[in-house]
N, C-alpha and C positions, 0 to 999 in steps of 0.2 A: 396438730395445732393449725388454726386457720389464720389468714391474713388479718381478719377482723379481731382475732384474739391478740395477735402481735401488736396491732395498732393501739391497743389499750395500755400497753406496758411502757413505762418510763425507761429511757435509755440513759445509763450513767457510766461515765468514764472512770474506771477503777484507778487510774493513775493520779487523778487530782480530785475525784469526787464530784466533778461538774455534771450537772444535769444537761443532757443534750436534747431533750424533748422526746416526743413519741415517734414511733416508726411511721414515716410518710409513705414509703414504697419499698419494694424489693427489686433487686436485679437477679436475673436467673439465666442460666445457660440452657439454651434450647436443645442443643445436641445431646446433653446427658441429663436433662430435666432436674437440675439441682439449683438451689439458691446460692448465689455467689456473693451477695452483699445486701446490707440494710441501708436505707436512705433515711436520714433524720434531718430536721430543719437546720439550716446553717444561718449564721448571723448575716443579716442583710443591711445594706446601706439605706439611708433615708430615701434616696432617689429610687432604689429598687422597690422599696415598700410602696412609694407613690405610684409606681408603674404597675404594681400588682405582680411583680416577678416572684416566682418561687425559686428559692435556692436550697439545695440540699447537700449534706455531707455524706459521702459514700463510705460506709464502713465495711471492709471485706469480711466475709463470713468467718475466716480463720482468726479474726480479732475478737470474736464473741467469746467471752469467758464463761458465762452462765446465763441461762434463761430461767428466771424464777417465776413465781406466781404473779408478782406485781412489777418486777423490773427486769431489764436485760443489762447485764454488766459487760462492758466492752473495754478493750485497751486500744485507744485511738492513736495510731502512729502519726508522726509528723507529716508523713507524705499523703495523708488522706485527702482525697479530692473534695473541694468545696463546690464544685460545679456539677450540677446534675440537670 
């Protein structure tokens, strides 16, 4: 699977059914060449939107429950970082 294929998939939190958006980026570990997290859009304030700031929520790879044809199901922990 390629990054462009991942970016077309909707990310959904299985705990509350909330749509989190589409994959913006990936984080990976250089030393062992593996993906460590997905980055999806985070809610932004009005001021951040005016400034054009991009904010992302980092979802650790171990929180991904299933990657399907159209969606990626994740369990978002309370401690997920909203700063990317």
